[in-house]
C-alpha positions as CSV (number, residue, x, y, z in Angstrom):
1,M,0.4,-0.3,-0.1
2,P,0.9,3.7,-0.6
3,D,1.6,3.9,3.4
4,G,3.3,1.1,3.3
5,S,1.3,-1.1,4.9
6,F,1.2,-4.7,3.9
7,G,-2.3,-4.8,1.5
8,G,-2.5,-8.5,0.0
9,V,-2.0,-12.1,0.5
10,V,1.2,-14.2,0.8
11,L,1.0,-17.9,0.0
12,A,4.2,-19.8,-0.5
13,T,3.4,-23.3,-1.2
14,I,5.5,-26.9,-1.7
15,N,5.7,-28.5,-4.5
16,M,5.2,-32.2,-3.0
17,N,6.1,-33.6,-6.6
18,Y,9.5,-32.5,-6.4
19,F,10.2,-34.5,-3.0
20,R,7.8,-37.3,-4.5
21,Q,10.5,-37.0,-7.7
22,F,13.4,-36.6,-5.4
23,Y,12.5,-39.8,-3.1
24,E,12.7,-41.9,-6.3
25,R,16.4,-41.4,-6.7
26,F,17.4,-43.3,-3.5
27,S,17.9,-47.3,-3.7
28,I,15.7,-48.7,-1.0
29,G,14.7,-52.2,-2.5
30,E,11.2,-53.5,-3.5
31,K,9.6,-53.0,-0.2
32,G,11.7,-50.2,1.3
33,A,9.6,-46.9,2.6
34,I,10.7,-42.8,3.0
35,F,8.2,-41.1,4.8
36,I,7.9,-37.4,6.2
37,A,5.9,-35.9,8.1
38,N,4.9,-33.0,10.4
39,G,5.8,-33.2,14.0
40,A,2.4,-33.7,15.1
41,G,2.4,-37.2,13.1
42,I,0.7,-36.3,9.9
43,L,1.9,-38.3,6.9
44,L,3.0,-35.6,4.0
45,L,4.6,-37.3,1.6
46,R,5.4,-41.5,1.2
47,R,6.9,-43.4,-1.0
48,P,5.8,-46.0,-2.3
49,F,3.5,-43.3,-3.6
50,D,-0.2,-43.8,-2.4
51,E,-2.2,-40.5,-2.0
52,S,-4.7,-41.7,-0.3
53,L,-2.7,-42.2,2.7
54,L,-1.6,-37.8,2.1
55,G,-2.9,-36.4,5.3
56,R,-3.3,-39.5,7.6
57,D,-2.8,-39.7,11.1
58,I,0.3,-41.7,11.9
59,S,1.1,-40.3,15.6
60,Q,0.1,-43.6,16.9
61,F,2.7,-45.7,14.9
62,P,5.5,-46.9,16.5
63,V,7.6,-44.6,15.3
64,F,5.7,-41.3,17.1
65,H,4.3,-43.0,19.9
66,D,7.4,-45.5,21.1
67,Y,10.3,-44.4,20.0
68,L,10.3,-40.1,19.2
69,P,9.1,-39.6,23.0
70,K,12.8,-41.3,23.5
71,S,15.5,-40.1,21.3
72,P,14.5,-37.4,18.3
73,V,17.0,-40.1,16.3
74,G,17.4,-43.4,16.5
75,T,17.6,-46.3,14.3
76,A,14.7,-49.6,15.5
77,V,13.0,-52.4,13.9
78,I,9.1,-52.0,12.9
79,K,6.2,-53.4,11.4
80,S,4.5,-51.1,9.2
81,R,1.1,-50.8,10.2
82,V,0.3,-49.4,6.3
83,D,1.5,-52.6,4.6
84,G,2.7,-55.0,7.4
85,V,6.1,-54.9,5.7
86,T,8.6,-55.5,8.3
87,R,11.4,-52.7,7.9
88,I,15.1,-51.5,10.0
89,N,13.5,-48.1,10.2
90,S,16.3,-45.1,10.6
91,Y,14.3,-41.8,11.8
92,R,15.0,-38.1,13.0
93,R,13.2,-35.4,14.0
94,I,14.7,-32.2,12.4
95,E,15.4,-29.6,15.2
96,E,15.5,-26.7,13.0
97,Y,11.2,-27.8,12.0
98,P,8.2,-29.3,12.9
99,L,8.7,-32.6,11.0
100,V,10.2,-36.1,11.5
101,V,11.7,-38.0,8.1
102,S,12.2,-41.5,8.1
103,A,13.9,-44.0,5.7
104,A,13.2,-47.7,6.0
105,L,14.8,-51.3,4.4
106,S,13.1,-54.0,4.4
107,Q,14.3,-56.2,6.9
108,D,13.7,-60.0,4.5
109,E,15.2,-57.9,1.4
110,V,18.5,-57.2,3.8
111,L,18.9,-60.3,5.5
112,A,17.6,-62.4,2.3
113,A,21.0,-64.1,1.3
114,W,22.5,-64.3,5.4
115,R,19.0,-66.1,5.8
116,L,19.3,-68.6,3.0
117,D,23.0,-69.1,3.1
118,T,21.7,-69.9,7.4
119,V,18.8,-72.7,5.4
120,M,21.8,-74.2,3.3
121,Q,24.2,-74.3,6.5
122,N,21.3,-75.8,8.8
123,A,20.7,-79.0,6.0
124,V,24.5,-79.7,5.4
125,G,24.8,-79.7,9.5
126,G,23.1,-82.8,9.4
127,V,25.8,-83.9,7.3
128,L,28.4,-82.4,9.4
129,V,27.3,-85.1,12.2
130,L,28.6,-87.7,10.2
131,L,31.7,-85.8,8.4
132,I,33.7,-84.6,11.3
133,A,36.6,-83.3,9.2
134,F,34.5,-80.4,7.6
135,I,33.6,-79.2,10.7
136,G,36.2,-77.1,10.4
137,Y,35.6,-75.8,7.3
138,R,31.6,-75.2,8.0
139,V,32.4,-73.0,11.5
140,V,34.8,-70.8,9.8
141,R,32.5,-69.9,7.0
142,Q,29.9,-69.1,9.2
143,I,31.6,-66.7,11.3
144,D,32.8,-65.2,8.0
145,L,29.1,-65.0,6.6
146,R,28.2,-63.1,9.7
147,V,30.4,-60.7,9.8
148,K,29.8,-59.9,6.1
149,S,25.7,-59.8,7.5
150,E,27.1,-57.3,10.3
151,A,28.8,-55.8,8.1
152,G,26.1,-55.2,5.5
153,L,23.7,-53.9,8.3
154,V,25.8,-51.3,9.2
155,A,26.2,-49.9,5.5
156,A,22.3,-50.1,5.7
157,R,22.7,-47.6,8.6
158,N,25.0,-45.8,7.3
159,E,22.9,-45.1,3.7
160,L,19.4,-44.4,5.8
161,E,21.5,-42.1,7.8
162,L,23.2,-40.3,5.0
163,I,18.8,-40.3,3.5
164,N,17.9,-38.3,6.5
165,E,21.0,-36.2,6.4
166,T,19.9,-35.0,2.2
167,L,16.2,-34.9,3.6
168,A,17.1,-32.7,6.5
169,R,18.8,-30.2,3.8
170,L,16.1,-30.6,1.5
171,A,13.7,-29.5,4.0
172,S,15.2,-25.6,4.2
173,Q,16.0,-25.6,0.3
174,D,13.9,-24.1,-2.2
175,G,13.0,-26.4,-4.7
176,L,13.5,-24.3,-7.6
177,T,16.0,-21.5,-7.2
178,G,18.3,-23.5,-4.8
179,L,18.7,-20.8,-2.3
180,A,16.8,-21.3,1.4
181,N,13.3,-21.0,1.6
182,R,11.0,-18.7,3.5
183,R,11.1,-20.6,6.5
184,H,14.9,-21.2,6.9
185,F,14.8,-17.4,6.2
186,D,12.2,-16.4,9.0
187,Q,14.4,-18.6,11.5
188,S,17.8,-17.1,10.2
189,L,16.5,-13.7,10.3
190,L,15.3,-13.9,14.2
191,A,19.1,-15.6,15.1
192,E,20.7,-12.9,13.1
193,F,18.2,-10.1,15.3
194,S,19.1,-11.5,18.5
195,R,22.9,-11.5,17.8
196,G,22.7,-8.1,16.5
197,Q,21.1,-6.7,19.8
198,R,23.5,-8.3,22.1
199,E,26.6,-7.6,20.0
200,K,25.5,-4.3,19.3
201,S,26.3,-5.2,15.4
202,A,24.4,-3.5,12.2
203,L,22.1,-6.0,10.4
204,G,21.4,-5.3,6.7
205,L,18.3,-6.9,4.8
206,V,17.9,-6.4,1.0
207,L,14.8,-7.2,-0.9
208,I,14.8,-8.0,-4.4
209,D,11.8,-8.0,-6.7
210,V,11.9,-8.5,-10.5
211,D,10.3,-6.1,-12.8
212,F,7.2,-7.0,-14.7
213,F,7.5,-10.6,-14.1
214,K,3.8,-11.0,-14.4
215,Q,4.3,-9.8,-18.5
216,Y,7.6,-11.9,-18.5
217,N,5.2,-15.2,-17.4
218,D,2.3,-14.0,-19.6
219,I,4.7,-13.5,-22.8
220,Y,7.2,-16.4,-22.7
221,G,5.8,-18.8,-20.3
222,H,5.7,-20.2,-16.5
223,V,8.8,-22.5,-17.7
224,A,10.6,-19.5,-19.1
225,G,9.8,-17.7,-15.6
226,D,10.8,-20.6,-13.4
227,E,14.0,-20.8,-15.8
228,C,14.6,-16.6,-15.4
229,L,14.2,-17.0,-11.3
230,R,16.9,-20.1,-11.0
231,K,19.2,-17.7,-13.4
232,I,18.6,-14.7,-11.0
233,G,18.8,-17.0,-7.8
234,S,22.0,-17.8,-9.1
235,V,23.1,-14.0,-9.3
236,V,21.9,-13.4,-6.0
237,A,23.9,-16.7,-4.6
238,Y,26.9,-15.0,-6.2
239,S,26.6,-12.0,-4.1
240,M,26.8,-13.3,-0.6
241,R,30.8,-13.1,0.0
242,R,30.6,-13.9,3.8
243,P,29.9,-17.6,5.3
244,G,27.1,-15.3,7.7
245,D,25.2,-14.0,4.8
246,L,22.3,-15.9,3.9
247,A,20.3,-15.6,0.2
248,A,16.5,-17.0,0.2
249,R,13.5,-17.0,-1.9
250,Y,10.8,-14.4,-0.1
251,G,7.5,-15.4,-2.2
252,G,7.1,-15.5,-5.7
253,E,9.3,-13.5,-8.0
254,E,11.0,-12.1,-4.5
255,L,14.5,-12.6,-3.2
256,V,16.2,-11.3,-0.2
257,I,19.4,-11.4,1.0
258,L,20.6,-11.0,5.4
259,L,23.6,-9.3,5.8
260,P,25.3,-9.6,9.3
261,G,27.2,-7.5,10.8
262,T,26.7,-4.8,7.4
263,D,25.4,-1.1,7.7
264,L,23.8,0.6,5.2
265,P,26.3,1.3,3.0
266,G,27.7,-2.0,2.5
267,A,24.2,-3.6,2.2
268,L,23.6,-0.9,-0.9
269,A,26.9,-1.8,-2.5
270,V,25.8,-5.3,-2.1
271,A,22.0,-4.6,-3.7
272,E,23.3,-2.8,-6.3
273,G,25.7,-5.2,-7.5
274,V,23.0,-7.9,-8.0
275,R,21.0,-4.9,-9.9
276,H,23.5,-4.6,-11.6
277,A,24.3,-8.1,-12.4
278,V,20.7,-9.3,-13.1
279,Q,20.7,-6.4,-16.1
280,S,24.0,-7.9,-17.8
281,L,22.5,-11.0,-18.1
282,G,20.4,-9.5,-21.3
283,I,17.5,-12.1,-20.8
284,E,15.0,-10.6,-23.0
285,H,12.0,-9.0,-22.1
286,R,9.9,-7.0,-24.5
287,G,7.4,-6.5,-21.1
288,N,10.0,-3.8,-19.7
289,P,10.9,-0.8,-21.4
290,L,14.6,-1.7,-21.1
291,G,14.0,-5.0,-23.6
292,V,15.7,-7.1,-20.7
293,V,15.2,-8.4,-17.5
294,T,15.7,-5.8,-14.4
295,V,14.6,-6.0,-10.6
296,S,13.7,-2.9,-8.2
297,V,15.7,-3.5,-4.8
298,G,15.0,-2.5,-1.7
299,V,17.6,-1.8,1.5
300,A,16.9,-1.3,4.9
301,A,19.7,-1.7,7.7
302,F,20.2,-0.8,11.4
303,T,21.9,-1.7,14.7
304,P,18.6,-3.6,16.7
305,V,18.3,-2.4,19.9
306,H,17.2,-4.6,22.9
307,L,13.3,-4.4,24.1
308,E,12.8,-1.4,21.4
309,N,13.4,-2.9,18.0
310,Q,11.8,-6.2,16.7
311,A,13.1,-8.2,13.6
312,V,10.1,-7.2,11.3
313,E,10.7,-3.5,12.0
314,L,13.8,-4.4,8.7
315,I,11.6,-6.0,6.7
316,E,8.8,-3.6,7.1
317,L,11.9,-0.8,6.2
318,A,13.1,-3.2,2.9
319,D,9.6,-3.4,1.7
320,K,9.1,0.5,2.1
321,A,12.4,0.9,0.1
322,L,11.2,-1.5,-2.4
323,Y,7.9,0.7,-3.0
324,K,10.2,3.6,-3.7
325,A,12.2,1.9,-6.2
326,K,9.1,0.1,-8.1
327,A,7.8,4.1,-7.9
328,A,11.0,5.7,-9.2
329,G,10.6,3.6,-12.5
330,R,12.2,0.4,-11.4
331,N,15.7,-1.0,-11.9
332,Q,17.0,0.8,-9.2
333,V,18.1,0.5,-5.4
334,C,16.5,2.3,-2.9
335,Y,16.7,2.7,0.6
336,E,15.0,3.3,3.7
337,S,16.8,3.4,7.8
338,A,15.1,3.9,11.0
339,C,17.9,5.7,12.2
340,E,20.3,7.7,10.1
341,S,23.6,9.7,11.8
342,A,25.4,12.5,9.9
343,E,28.5,9.7,9.1
344,Q,26.1,7.4,7.6
345,L,24.5,9.4,5.3
346,A,27.8,10.8,4.2
347,A,28.4,7.3,3.3
348,V,25.0,6.7,1.6
349,F,25.9,10.0,-0.5
350,A,29.2,8.9,-0.9
351,F,28.0,5.5,-2.5
352,R,25.4,6.7,-4.5
């Protein structure tokens, strides 16, 4: 709105087909299973995929009812209430998000070779009573097979843990741009805002919006629009030069960069670099007067004071600055600051 207040609805969704397709890449055998559920035990996605199971309450299933209350991460042998298959489950409750992920391999498939060989050994056991000469050979072979089976179980457990780590990382990543998602950004903003209050250090925020993006989708199609966002996301990711900086997809065609320990001139330098780099990509856009894709950028930065400032103020200032950039003709960087000293203003004017 012209007065800086929010006048719309922002909806962020996750395309679950992305996770469904991603799960298909893992080798979990014919009877293995992977699922992701929220903290309350509502099933969000499962492989093997069954649309009728989505949204099902599994809070009374063993993983939630028996194991998670004891430990947020672990491995257990559980018989599934969905299909009756006994599996070796490796589960984890993600600390940063209200999500639980689990990956499981069928116990029968993991132990199939070992069980087959055990049956063969039992059959030969009767013969070994008569053929004492072969006892030593059979015992040594059995020990060797058991060692191999244990090694196979350890390898399966390690693979399950690796899958869980991958799933946890995906839960905080935007599937289209590869940047952090909105949830990850919100948590990082609160953490860095608190750090800035404790350490009395500045915190900068750069809010980026693609100019005339609706027209771009109308002219070139949504597939081209997605590719355009990926390229801009790569530019934004490249602009982060320090480990503590965070780039995220804020929503739709809006991206955001969180810059801990960065004052207004520093944040403006990053913002101008992104604006120039996007324009330099030269992505054709007949709906933009300049003929190429450009972005408008809003910048805000200040040193948060305990009990005086809230994290939302930084977003509101950046949003106001973005509105100024749009109103002033787009393809430019504007800023807002809650408190500007003479030295800050001088530095800003020197930058501009």
